Biopython code that builds the backbone (N, CA, C, O; Angstrom):
import numpy as np
from Bio.PDB.StructureBuilder import StructureBuilder

atoms = [
    (1, "MET", "N", (13.030, -5.626, 2.214)),
    (1, "MET", "CA", (12.353, -5.199, 3.123)),
    (1, "MET", "C", (10.906, -4.941, 2.811)),
    (1, "MET", "O", (10.461, -4.650, 1.701)),
    (2, "ARG", "N", (10.154, -5.099, 4.041)),
    (2, "ARG", "CA", (8.423, -5.244, 4.020)),
    (2, "ARG", "C", (7.903, -3.988, 4.425)),
    (2, "ARG", "O", (8.447, -3.361, 5.334)),
    (3, "LEU", "N", (7.113, -3.655, 3.960)),
    (3, "LEU", "CA", (6.375, -2.642, 4.529)),
    (3, "LEU", "C", (4.854, -3.278, 4.823)),
    (3, "LEU", "O", (4.355, -4.013, 3.971)),
    (4, "TYR", "N", (4.203, -2.998, 5.941)),
    (4, "TYR", "CA", (3.002, -3.266, 6.338)),
    (4, "TYR", "C", (2.322, -2.084, 6.989)),
    (4, "TYR", "O", (2.592, -1.496, 8.036)),
    (5, "ALA", "N", (1.216, -1.860, 5.953)),
    (5, "ALA", "CA", (0.443, -0.426, 6.450)),
    (5, "ALA", "C", (-1.167, -0.812, 6.354)),
    (5, "ALA", "O", (-1.646, -1.556, 5.499)),
    (6, "ILE", "N", (-1.807, -0.232, 7.279)),
    (6, "ILE", "CA", (-3.457, -0.027, 7.336)),
    (6, "ILE", "C", (-3.724, 1.475, 7.133)),
    (6, "ILE", "O", (-3.436, 2.294, 8.006)),
    (7, "ILE", "N", (-4.161, 1.740, 6.214)),
    (7, "ILE", "CA", (-4.858, 3.116, 5.876)),
    (7, "ILE", "C", (-6.496, 3.334, 6.028)),
    (7, "ILE", "O", (-7.384, 2.636, 5.539)),
    (8, "SER", "N", (-6.625, 4.555, 6.883)),
    (8, "SER", "CA", (-7.751, 5.002, 7.553)),
    (8, "SER", "C", (-8.086, 6.186, 6.801)),
    (8, "SER", "O", (-7.131, 6.861, 6.417)),
    (9, "GLY", "N", (-9.189, 6.553, 6.529)),
    (9, "GLY", "CA", (-10.048, 7.673, 6.052)),
    (9, "GLY", "C", (-10.914, 7.477, 4.805)),
    (9, "GLY", "O", (-11.577, 6.456, 4.623)),
    (10, "ARG", "N", (-10.870, 8.549, 3.925)),
    (10, "ARG", "CA", (-11.999, 8.035, 2.468)),
    (10, "ARG", "C", (-10.911, 7.375, 1.793)),
    (10, "ARG", "O", (-10.075, 7.950, 1.096)),
    (11, "VAL", "N", (-10.968, 6.043, 2.050)),
    (11, "VAL", "CA", (-9.761, 5.258, 1.448)),
    (11, "VAL", "C", (-10.509, 3.917, 0.365)),
    (11, "VAL", "O", (-9.819, 3.105, -0.251)),
    (12, "GLN", "N", (-11.758, 3.945, 0.345)),
    (12, "GLN", "CA", (-12.442, 2.839, -0.579)),
    (12, "GLN", "C", (-13.800, 3.444, -1.352)),
    (12, "GLN", "O", (-14.756, 3.996, -0.806)),
    (13, "GLY", "N", (-13.627, 3.203, -2.657)),
    (13, "GLY", "CA", (-14.726, 3.299, -3.561)),
    (13, "GLY", "C", (-14.212, 4.998, -4.110)),
    (13, "GLY", "O", (-15.031, 5.838, -4.481)),
    (14, "VAL", "N", (-12.786, 5.224, -4.057)),
    (14, "VAL", "CA", (-11.630, 6.408, -4.608)),
    (14, "VAL", "C", (-10.512, 5.723, -5.392)),
    (14, "VAL", "O", (-9.497, 6.249, -5.849)),
    (15, "PHE", "N", (-10.918, 4.371, -5.463)),
    (15, "PHE", "CA", (-9.713, 4.272, -6.765)),
    (15, "PHE", "C", (-8.641, 4.127, -5.925)),
    (15, "PHE", "O", (-7.561, 4.241, -6.505)),
    (16, "PHE", "N", (-8.586, 3.912, -4.741)),
    (16, "PHE", "CA", (-7.064, 3.643, -3.766)),
    (16, "PHE", "C", (-6.362, 2.315, -4.147)),
    (16, "PHE", "O", (-5.145, 2.282, -4.330)),
    (17, "ARG", "N", (-7.072, 1.334, -4.252)),
    (17, "ARG", "CA", (-6.440, 0.215, -4.676)),
    (17, "ARG", "C", (-5.641, 0.176, -5.919)),
    (17, "ARG", "O", (-4.467, -0.186, -5.996)),
    (18, "VAL", "N", (-6.452, 0.617, -6.953)),
    (18, "VAL", "CA", (-5.862, 0.401, -8.366)),
    (18, "VAL", "C", (-4.605, 1.341, -7.961)),
    (18, "VAL", "O", (-3.534, 0.782, -7.724)),
    (19, "ASN", "N", (-4.699, 2.696, -7.879)),
    (19, "ASN", "CA", (-3.454, 3.829, -7.653)),
    (19, "ASN", "C", (-2.700, 3.142, -6.870)),
    (19, "ASN", "O", (-1.514, 3.262, -7.175)),
    (20, "THR", "N", (-2.962, 2.237, -5.679)),
    (20, "THR", "CA", (-1.768, 1.685, -5.048)),
    (20, "THR", "C", (-1.252, 0.531, -5.725)),
    (20, "THR", "O", (-0.307, -0.091, -5.240)),
    (21, "ARG", "N", (-1.793, 0.191, -6.806)),
    (21, "ARG", "CA", (-0.627, -1.149, -7.349)),
    (21, "ARG", "C", (-0.254, -0.602, -8.541)),
    (21, "ARG", "O", (0.609, -1.263, -9.118)),
    (22, "ASN", "N", (-0.723, 0.676, -9.267)),
    (22, "ASN", "CA", (-0.239, 1.358, -10.310)),
    (22, "ASN", "C", (1.067, 2.359, -9.448)),
    (22, "ASN", "O", (2.013, 2.741, -10.137)),
    (23, "LYS", "N", (1.034, 2.654, -8.249)),
    (23, "LYS", "CA", (2.343, 2.793, -7.835)),
    (23, "LYS", "C", (3.363, 2.362, -7.446)),
    (23, "LYS", "O", (4.461, 2.918, -7.468)),
    (24, "ALA", "N", (2.955, 0.800, -6.853)),
    (24, "ALA", "CA", (3.783, -0.192, -6.713)),
    (24, "ALA", "C", (4.395, -0.746, -7.834)),
    (24, "ALA", "O", (5.544, -1.100, -7.572)),
    (25, "TYR", "N", (3.945, -1.024, -9.383)),
    (25, "TYR", "CA", (4.572, -0.999, -10.365)),
    (25, "TYR", "C", (5.572, 0.242, -10.986)),
    (25, "TYR", "O", (6.404, 0.073, -11.877)),
    (26, "GLU", "N", (5.300, 1.436, -10.342)),
    (26, "GLU", "CA", (6.062, 2.344, -10.899)),
    (26, "GLU", "C", (7.284, 2.318, -10.128)),
    (26, "GLU", "O", (8.372, 2.695, -10.566)),
    (27, "LEU", "N", (7.035, 1.775, -8.747)),
    (27, "LEU", "CA", (8.364, 2.080, -7.845)),
    (27, "LEU", "C", (9.096, 0.414, -8.389)),
    (27, "LEU", "O", (10.310, 0.228, -8.464)),
    (28, "GLY", "N", (8.466, -0.219, -8.584)),
    (28, "GLY", "CA", (9.172, -2.094, -8.453)),
    (28, "GLY", "C", (8.873, -2.677, -7.715)),
    (28, "GLY", "O", (9.658, -3.592, -7.470)),
    (29, "LEU", "N", (7.820, -2.626, -6.994)),
    (29, "LEU", "CA", (7.509, -3.235, -5.541)),
    (29, "LEU", "C", (6.540, -4.489, -5.981)),
    (29, "LEU", "O", (5.948, -4.475, -7.060)),
    (30, "SER", "N", (6.434, -5.546, -5.072)),
    (30, "SER", "CA", (5.855, -6.526, -4.994)),
    (30, "SER", "C", (4.503, -6.915, -3.844)),
    (30, "SER", "O", (4.755, -6.766, -2.648)),
    (31, "GLY", "N", (3.855, -7.142, -4.031)),
    (31, "GLY", "CA", (3.003, -7.339, -2.627)),
    (31, "GLY", "C", (1.585, -7.690, -2.999)),
    (31, "GLY", "O", (1.283, -8.509, -3.867)),
    (32, "TRP", "N", (0.467, -6.766, -2.021)),
    (32, "TRP", "CA", (-0.709, -7.016, -2.540)),
    (32, "TRP", "C", (-1.583, -5.712, -1.769)),
    (32, "TRP", "O", (-1.183, -5.176, -0.736)),
    (33, "VAL", "N", (-2.513, -5.431, -2.302)),
    (33, "VAL", "CA", (-3.512, -4.074, -1.884)),
    (33, "VAL", "C", (-4.990, -4.873, -1.597)),
    (33, "VAL", "O", (-5.408, -5.736, -2.369)),
    (34, "LYS", "N", (-5.541, -4.553, -0.663)),
    (34, "LYS", "CA", (-7.110, -4.910, -0.328)),
    (34, "LYS", "C", (-7.870, -4.048, 0.494)),
    (34, "LYS", "O", (-7.382, -3.495, 1.480)),
    (35, "ASN", "N", (-9.410, -3.864, 0.020)),
    (35, "ASN", "CA", (-10.227, -3.182, 1.181)),
    (35, "ASN", "C", (-10.222, -4.169, 2.452)),
    (35, "ASN", "O", (-10.050, -5.385, 2.364)),
    (36, "ARG", "N", (-10.397, -3.592, 3.424)),
    (36, "ARG", "CA", (-10.676, -4.454, 4.865)),
    (36, "ARG", "C", (-12.653, -4.178, 5.111)),
    (36, "ARG", "O", (-13.346, -3.317, 4.570)),
    (37, "TRP", "N", (-12.941, -4.904, 5.776)),
    (37, "TRP", "CA", (-14.380, -5.171, 6.059)),
    (37, "TRP", "C", (-14.499, -3.847, 6.870)),
    (37, "TRP", "O", (-15.663, -3.447, 6.837)),
    (38, "ASP", "N", (-13.715, -3.080, 7.549)),
    (38, "ASP", "CA", (-13.858, -1.810, 8.151)),
    (38, "ASP", "C", (-13.703, -0.874, 7.716)),
    (38, "ASP", "O", (-13.418, 0.049, 8.479)),
    (39, "GLY", "N", (-13.797, -0.636, 6.401)),
    (39, "GLY", "CA", (-13.404, 0.706, 5.789)),
    (39, "GLY", "C", (-12.248, 1.010, 5.316)),
    (39, "GLY", "O", (-12.126, 1.845, 4.420)),
    (40, "LYS", "N", (-11.093, 0.285, 5.927)),
    (40, "LYS", "CA", (-9.987, 0.910, 5.861)),
    (40, "LYS", "C", (-9.102, -0.174, 4.352)),
    (40, "LYS", "O", (-9.590, -1.163, 3.805)),
    (41, "VAL", "N", (-7.706, 0.501, 4.045)),
    (41, "VAL", "CA", (-6.994, -0.312, 3.505)),
    (41, "VAL", "C", (-5.854, -0.675, 3.472)),
    (41, "VAL", "O", (-4.980, 0.183, 3.353)),
    (42, "GLU", "N", (-5.502, -2.070, 3.569)),
    (42, "GLU", "CA", (-4.315, -2.868, 3.647)),
    (42, "GLU", "C", (-3.272, -3.332, 2.810)),
    (42, "GLU", "O", (-3.471, -4.174, 1.934)),
    (43, "VAL", "N", (-2.274, -2.870, 3.017)),
    (43, "VAL", "CA", (-0.858, -3.191, 1.751)),
    (43, "VAL", "C", (0.019, -3.522, 2.710)),
    (43, "VAL", "O", (0.232, -3.205, 3.880)),
    (44, "VAL", "N", (0.629, -4.499, 1.623)),
    (44, "VAL", "CA", (1.620, -5.472, 1.955)),
    (44, "VAL", "C", (2.703, -5.226, 0.793)),
    (44, "VAL", "O", (2.520, -5.562, -0.378)),
    (45, "CYS", "N", (3.639, -4.711, 1.190)),
    (45, "CYS", "CA", (4.888, -4.750, -0.117)),
    (45, "CYS", "C", (6.082, -4.847, -0.031)),
    (45, "CYS", "O", (6.618, -4.430, 0.996)),
    (46, "GLU", "N", (6.720, -5.314, -0.873)),
    (46, "GLU", "CA", (8.356, -5.805, -0.349)),
    (46, "GLU", "C", (9.269, -4.875, -1.398)),
    (46, "GLU", "O", (8.559, -4.329, -2.243)),
    (47, "GLY", "N", (10.480, -4.626, -1.500)),
    (47, "GLY", "CA", (11.358, -4.199, -2.562)),
    (47, "GLY", "C", (12.554, -3.599, -1.300)),
    (47, "GLY", "O", (12.624, -3.870, -0.101)),
    (48, "PRO", "N", (13.392, -2.708, -2.153)),
    (48, "PRO", "CA", (14.234, -2.095, -1.480)),
    (48, "PRO", "C", (14.007, -0.797, -0.516)),
    (48, "PRO", "O", (13.403, 0.199, -0.915)),
    (49, "LYS", "N", (14.520, -0.906, 0.708)),
    (49, "LYS", "CA", (14.445, 0.401, 1.338)),
    (49, "LYS", "C", (13.748, 1.917, 1.198)),
    (49, "LYS", "O", (12.921, 2.546, 1.858)),
    (50, "GLU", "N", (14.512, 2.161, 0.007)),
    (50, "GLU", "CA", (14.520, 3.510, -0.651)),
    (50, "GLU", "C", (13.021, 3.462, -1.048)),
    (50, "GLU", "O", (12.120, 4.130, -0.541)),
    (51, "LYS", "N", (12.902, 2.412, -2.201)),
    (51, "LYS", "CA", (11.388, 2.421, -2.917)),
    (51, "LYS", "C", (10.174, 2.011, -1.521)),
    (51, "LYS", "O", (8.994, 2.082, -1.867)),
    (52, "ILE", "N", (10.361, 1.727, -0.474)),
    (52, "ILE", "CA", (9.326, 1.004, 0.194)),
    (52, "ILE", "C", (9.019, 2.496, 1.203)),
    (52, "ILE", "O", (7.883, 2.729, 1.619)),
    (53, "ASP", "N", (10.302, 3.497, 1.528)),
    (53, "ASP", "CA", (9.885, 4.523, 2.081)),
    (53, "ASP", "C", (9.311, 5.517, 1.202)),
    (53, "ASP", "O", (8.558, 6.357, 1.694)),
    (54, "ARG", "N", (9.600, 5.534, -0.194)),
    (54, "ARG", "CA", (8.777, 6.161, -1.043)),
    (54, "ARG", "C", (7.162, 5.884, -0.905)),
    (54, "ARG", "O", (6.255, 6.628, -0.531)),
    (55, "MET", "N", (7.162, 4.676, -1.305)),
    (55, "MET", "CA", (5.366, 3.922, -1.202)),
    (55, "MET", "C", (4.623, 4.197, 0.302)),
    (55, "MET", "O", (3.401, 4.233, 0.451)),
    (56, "LEU", "N", (5.611, 4.382, 1.368)),
    (56, "LEU", "CA", (4.636, 4.988, 2.538)),
    (56, "LEU", "C", (4.675, 6.428, 2.673)),
    (56, "LEU", "O", (3.879, 6.877, 3.498)),
    (57, "GLU", "N", (5.472, 7.337, 2.009)),
    (57, "GLU", "CA", (5.100, 8.736, 1.984)),
    (57, "GLU", "C", (4.162, 8.849, 1.213)),
    (57, "GLU", "O", (3.306, 9.630, 1.628)),
    (58, "TRP", "N", (3.912, 8.299, 0.047)),
    (58, "TRP", "CA", (2.685, 8.265, -1.315)),
    (58, "TRP", "C", (1.340, 8.195, -0.611)),
    (58, "TRP", "O", (0.418, 9.010, -0.613)),
    (59, "LEU", "N", (1.501, 6.591, 0.209)),
    (59, "LEU", "CA", (0.769, 6.069, 0.845)),
    (59, "LEU", "C", (-0.436, 7.592, 2.191)),
    (59, "LEU", "O", (-1.653, 7.775, 2.228)),
    (60, "LYS", "N", (0.477, 8.148, 2.840)),
    (60, "LYS", "CA", (0.484, 9.002, 3.613)),
    (60, "LYS", "C", (-0.601, 10.323, 2.952)),
    (60, "LYS", "O", (-1.322, 11.014, 3.672)),
    (61, "ASN", "N", (-0.501, 10.454, 1.440)),
    (61, "ASN", "CA", (-1.527, 11.610, 1.070)),
    (61, "ASN", "C", (-2.491, 10.552, -0.183)),
    (61, "ASN", "O", (-3.302, 11.184, -0.860)),
    (62, "GLY", "N", (-2.400, 9.276, -0.403)),
    (62, "GLY", "CA", (-3.211, 8.620, -1.429)),
    (62, "GLY", "C", (-3.430, 9.108, -2.791)),
    (62, "GLY", "O", (-2.639, 9.938, -3.239)),
    (63, "PRO", "N", (-4.507, 8.654, -3.574)),
    (63, "PRO", "CA", (-5.050, 9.531, -4.765)),
    (63, "PRO", "C", (-5.334, 10.562, -4.655)),
    (63, "PRO", "O", (-4.945, 11.375, -3.817)),
    (64, "LYS", "N", (-6.158, 10.702, -5.600)),
    (64, "LYS", "CA", (-6.990, 12.471, -5.870)),
    (64, "LYS", "C", (-7.967, 12.361, -4.443)),
    (64, "LYS", "O", (-7.695, 12.782, -3.318)),
    (65, "TYR", "N", (-9.078, 11.710, -4.869)),
    (65, "TYR", "CA", (-9.844, 11.581, -4.391)),
    (65, "TYR", "C", (-10.003, 10.900, -3.153)),
    (65, "TYR", "O", (-11.130, 10.745, -2.683)),
    (66, "SER", "N", (-9.022, 10.493, -2.602)),
    (66, "SER", "CA", (-9.172, 9.734, -1.274)),
    (66, "SER", "C", (-8.948, 10.642, -0.090)),
    (66, "SER", "O", (-8.652, 11.746, -0.546)),
    (67, "LYS", "N", (-8.957, 10.665, 1.186)),
    (67, "LYS", "CA", (-8.558, 11.757, 2.061)),
    (67, "LYS", "C", (-7.970, 10.663, 3.641)),
    (67, "LYS", "O", (-8.628, 10.248, 4.595)),
    (68, "VAL", "N", (-6.748, 10.537, 3.355)),
    (68, "VAL", "CA", (-5.973, 9.646, 4.313)),
    (68, "VAL", "C", (-5.972, 10.370, 6.026)),
    (68, "VAL", "O", (-5.446, 11.428, 6.369)),
    (69, "ASP", "N", (-6.651, 9.509, 6.778)),
    (69, "ASP", "CA", (-6.622, 10.449, 8.020)),
    (69, "ASP", "C", (-5.250, 9.897, 8.733)),
    (69, "ASP", "O", (-4.477, 10.526, 9.455)),
    (70, "LYS", "N", (-5.179, 8.404, 8.271)),
    (70, "LYS", "CA", (-3.872, 7.777, 9.552)),
    (70, "LYS", "C", (-3.492, 6.487, 8.565)),
    (70, "LYS", "O", (-4.131, 5.703, 7.862)),
    (71, "VAL", "N", (-1.993, 6.722, 8.930)),
    (71, "VAL", "CA", (-1.684, 5.016, 8.101)),
    (71, "VAL", "C", (-0.662, 4.677, 9.134)),
    (71, "VAL", "O", (0.407, 5.244, 9.362)),
    (72, "GLU", "N", (-1.177, 3.687, 9.689)),
    (72, "GLU", "CA", (-0.310, 2.426, 11.100)),
    (72, "GLU", "C", (0.489, 1.644, 10.133)),
    (72, "GLU", "O", (-0.189, 1.115, 9.252)),
    (73, "HIS", "N", (1.767, 1.440, 10.080)),
    (73, "HIS", "CA", (2.373, 0.700, 9.886)),
    (73, "HIS", "C", (3.516, 0.425, 10.486)),
    (73, "HIS", "O", (3.988, 1.298, 11.215)),
    (74, "PHE", "N", (4.382, -1.118, 10.288)),
    (74, "PHE", "CA", (5.536, -1.496, 10.369)),
    (74, "PHE", "C", (6.024, -2.083, 9.180)),
    (74, "PHE", "O", (5.458, -2.463, 8.155)),
    (75, "PHE", "N", (7.515, -2.069, 9.644)),
    (75, "PHE", "CA", (8.734, -2.815, 9.160)),
    (75, "PHE", "C", (9.254, -4.281, 9.102)),
    (75, "PHE", "O", (9.423, -4.977, 10.103)),
    (76, "ASP", "N", (9.430, -4.577, 8.138)),
    (76, "ASP", "CA", (9.873, -6.139, 8.532)),
    (76, "ASP", "C", (10.930, -6.358, 7.250)),
    (76, "ASP", "O", (10.880, -5.910, 6.104)),
    (77, "VAL", "N", (11.996, -7.309, 7.968)),
    (77, "VAL", "CA", (13.095, -7.572, 6.974)),
    (77, "VAL", "C", (12.588, -8.863, 6.146)),
    (77, "VAL", "O", (12.777, -8.956, 4.933)),
    (78, "LYS", "N", (12.030, -9.694, 6.788)),
    (78, "LYS", "CA", (11.611, -10.755, 6.448)),
    (78, "LYS", "C", (10.538, -10.598, 4.912)),
    (78, "LYS", "O", (9.455, -10.024, 5.027)),
    (79, "GLU", "N", (10.896, -11.053, 3.807)),
    (79, "GLU", "CA", (9.902, -11.209, 2.618)),
    (79, "GLU", "C", (9.667, -12.265, 2.465)),
    (79, "GLU", "O", (10.378, -13.140, 2.960)),
    (80, "GLU", "N", (8.488, -12.564, 1.658)),
    (80, "GLU", "CA", (7.397, -13.492, 1.162)),
    (80, "GLU", "C", (8.166, -13.909, -0.398)),
    (80, "GLU", "O", (8.062, -15.056, -0.831)),
    (81, "GLY", "N", (8.847, -12.954, -1.072)),
    (81, "GLY", "CA", (9.351, -12.887, -2.051)),
    (81, "GLY", "C", (7.955, -13.097, -2.865)),
    (81, "GLY", "O", (7.715, -14.232, -3.277)),
    (82, "PHE", "N", (7.103, -12.135, -3.090)),
    (82, "PHE", "CA", (6.016, -11.946, -4.081)),
    (82, "PHE", "C", (6.263, -11.772, -5.557)),
    (82, "PHE", "O", (7.105, -10.918, -5.834)),
    (83, "GLN", "N", (5.675, -12.436, -6.597)),
    (83, "GLN", "CA", (6.447, -12.361, -7.874)),
    (83, "GLN", "C", (5.914, -10.913, -8.598)),
    (83, "GLN", "O", (6.486, -10.293, -9.496)),
    (84, "ASP", "N", (4.577, -10.560, -7.887)),
    (84, "ASP", "CA", (4.152, -8.928, -8.576)),
    (84, "ASP", "C", (3.259, -8.215, -7.416)),
    (84, "ASP", "O", (3.419, -8.507, -6.231)),
    (85, "PHE", "N", (2.379, -7.328, -7.823)),
    (85, "PHE", "CA", (1.719, -6.395, -6.957)),
    (85, "PHE", "C", (0.292, -6.939, -7.256)),
    (85, "PHE", "O", (0.078, -7.067, -8.462)),
    (86, "LYS", "N", (-0.785, -7.307, -6.390)),
    (86, "LYS", "CA", (-1.814, -7.561, -6.834)),
    (86, "LYS", "C", (-3.032, -6.948, -6.085)),
    (86, "LYS", "O", (-2.841, -6.709, -4.892)),
    (87, "ILE", "N", (-4.334, -6.639, -6.638)),
    (87, "ILE", "CA", (-5.373, -6.397, -5.728)),
    (87, "ILE", "C", (-5.967, -7.553, -5.028)),
    (87, "ILE", "O", (-6.758, -8.062, -5.822)),
    (88, "VAL", "N", (-5.960, -8.124, -4.060)),
    (88, "VAL", "CA", (-6.934, -9.023, -3.491)),
    (88, "VAL", "C", (-8.051, -8.827, -2.755)),
    (88, "VAL", "O", (-8.368, -7.673, -2.468)),
    (89, "HIS", "N", (-8.765, -9.827, -2.363)),
    (89, "HIS", "CA", (-10.499, -9.565, -2.254)),
    (89, "HIS", "C", (-10.724, -10.135, -0.937)),
    (89, "HIS", "O", (-11.858, -10.153, -0.457)),
]
sb = StructureBuilder()
sb.init_structure("model")
sb.init_model(0)
sb.init_chain("A")
sb.init_seg("    ")
for serial, (resi, resn, name, xyz) in enumerate(atoms, 1):
    if name == "N":
        sb.init_residue(resn, " ", resi, " ")
    sb.init_atom(name, np.array(xyz, "f"), 0.0, 1.0, " ", f" {name:<3s}", serial, name[0])
structure = sb.get_structure()
């Protein structure tokens, strides 16, 4: 299963991407995270549904210094077969 999410709030400059990568590693998910030009963070991750659900719940709160206002997301059954989880620019 694949999760595609856009996170709004105070999510840049607060180690959101690094913590998202660490959470993905902890859950065994693959994909990527990046800062967007509009101040939001974009996440695509793949893995078993129960782990994707756990990642989504984590994204709704984010790391310690972030303030998540909104998480827009959708799920897809199509996977690209990412090998790991990366921070992209």
